[in-house]
C-alpha positions in Angstrom: 18.8 -3.2 -14.5 18.7 -0.7 -17.3 16.9 -0.7 -20.6 17.5 1.4 -23.7 14.5 2.9 -25.5 15.6 4.8 -28.7 18.2 7.2 -27.4 17.4 7.1 -23.7 18.5 4.8 -20.9 15.8 3.9 -18.5 16.9 2.7 -15.0 14.5 0.4 -13.2 14.2 2.7 -10.2 10.5 3.0 -10.4 8.1 0.3 -9.1 4.3 0.1 -9.2 2.2 -1.6 -6.6 -1.5 -2.4 -6.6 -3.6 -3.1 -3.5 -7.2 -4.1 -2.8 -9.1 -4.5 0.4 -12.7 -5.2 1.4 -14.5 -5.2 4.7 -18.0 -6.2 5.6 -20.2 -3.5 7.1 -22.3 -3.9 10.2 -24.6 -1.6 12.2 -23.3 0.3 15.2 -19.6 0.0 14.5 -17.2 3.0 14.0 -16.3 3.7 10.4 -12.8 4.8 9.4 -11.5 5.5 5.9 -8.2 7.2 5.1 -7.6 7.8 8.8 -10.8 9.8 9.1 -13.9 8.9 11.1 -16.9 8.8 8.7 -20.4 9.6 10.1 -22.5 6.5 9.2 -24.8 4.0 10.9 -22.4 1.2 9.9 -18.8 0.4 10.3 -16.3 -2.2 9.3 -16.1 -5.7 10.9 -12.3 -6.1 11.3 -9.5 -7.3 13.6 -8.0 -3.7 13.4 -10.0 -0.5 13.1 -11.0 -1.7 9.6 -9.7 1.2 7.6 -10.1 -0.3 4.2 -8.4 2.6 2.4 -5.3 2.4 4.5 -5.2 -1.4 4.2 -5.3 -1.2 0.4 -2.7 1.5 0.4 -0.4 -0.7 2.6 -0.8 -3.6 0.3 0.0 -1.4 -2.8 3.2 -0.2 -1.1 4.3 -3.6 0.0 3.4 -5.1 -3.4 5.6 -2.5 -5.2 8.7 -4.0 -3.6 7.5 -7.6 -3.5 7.4 -7.5 0.3 4.2 -9.6 0.7 0.9 -8.2 1.9 -0.5 -6.6 5.0 -1.5 -9.9 6.5 2.1 -11.1 6.4 3.4 -8.1 8.3 0.3 -7.5 10.6 -1.5 -10.8 10.9 -5.1 -10.7 12.1 -4.3 -13.6 14.4 -2.0 -11.5 16.5 -3.4 -9.8 19.7 -0.8 -7.0 19.1 -2.9 -5.8 16.2 -6.4 -6.2 17.7 -8.2 -2.9 17.4 -5.0 -1.1 16.2 -5.3 2.3 14.5 -4.5 1.6 10.8 -2.5 4.8 10.6 0.1 3.0 12.7 0.1 0.2 10.2 0.6 2.7 7.4 3.5 4.4 9.2 5.2 1.0 9.8 4.6 -0.1 6.2 6.1 3.1 4.8 9.1 2.7 7.1 9.7 -0.7 5.4 9.5 1.0 2.0 12.0 3.8 3.0 14.3 1.2 4.5 14.6 -0.3 1.0 15.6 3.1 -0.3 12.3 4.0 -1.9 9.9 6.9 -1.6 6.3 7.4 -2.7 6.0 9.2 -6.0 2.2 9.1 -6.1 -0.8 7.1 -4.9 -4.3 6.8 -6.5 -7.0 5.3 -4.3 -10.6 4.5 -5.3 -13.3 3.8 -2.7 -16.3 1.7 -3.7 -19.1 2.5 -1.3 -22.8 2.9 -1.8 -23.5 5.1 1.2 -22.7 7.5 2.7 -21.4 10.1 0.2 -17.6 10.5 0.7 -17.0 13.8 -1.1 -16.9 15.8 2.2 -14.2 13.5 3.5 -11.9 13.4 0.5 -9.7 16.4 1.5 -9.4 15.4 5.1 -8.4 11.9 4.1 -5.7 13.2 1.8 -4.4 15.5 4.5 -4.4 12.7 7.1 -2.6 10.2 4.8 -0.1 12.9 3.9 0.5 13.6 7.5 1.1 10.0 8.4 3.5 9.5 5.4 5.1 13.0 5.9 4.6 13.9 2.3 2.8 16.5 0.2 -1.0 15.8 0.0 -0.9 16.6 -3.7 0.7 13.2 -4.5 -2.3 11.3 -3.0 -5.5 11.0 -4.9 -8.6 9.7 -3.2 -11.8 9.1 -5.3 -15.1 7.4 -4.5 -17.7 5.7 -6.6 -20.9 3.7 -6.0 -21.7 0.5 -7.8 -25.1 1.7 -8.8 -26.7 -0.8 -6.3 -24.9 -3.8 -7.8 -23.1 -6.5 -5.7 -22.1 -6.5 -2.1 -21.1 -2.8 -2.2 -24.4 -1.8 -3.9 -26.3 -3.7 -1.2 -24.4 -1.8 1.4 -22.9 -5.0 2.8 -19.3 -3.9 2.4 -16.8 -1.2 1.4 -13.9 -2.0 -1.0 -10.9 0.1 -2.0 -8.4 -0.1 -4.8 -5.0 1.6 -4.4 -2.2 2.0 -6.9 1.2 3.5 -6.0 4.4 4.4 -7.8 7.6 4.4 -5.8 11.0 5.5 -6.8 14.5 4.4 -5.5 16.3 7.5 -4.1 
């Protein structure tokens, strides 16, 4: 489908997707974000490894092409995905995107987490995600914020992540 804006034709080869994920935190569990192990006393309660960032990114990618959500493709009722490394889920998700003829233009991810501070992990996360997707790390943004002690994130009960992606038909 094409649209004309003033003098320029715009082809609908760009698609935007938005994803969100949240996982409860519990003492003594491993904590993964963006494919990186985070040093913390708590980790995510989850069927998989609980990598909230990767799950939100998968949902954003799937949403961009109206392919459903992560639960449709990797149900938490399936023994196949019990304890699975979320990087595998991201690789499989991106394969679905590429099968449709699309590639990632950029991704912007925001982690909501009270503790620990994520700044030391940002670059390793971007590098790990870029490695899984086989893309340049400069098209992946990862940011973090607290909720100033407000809500389930502020009470350190959970971690949440928002992800937005732009994909383009090649």
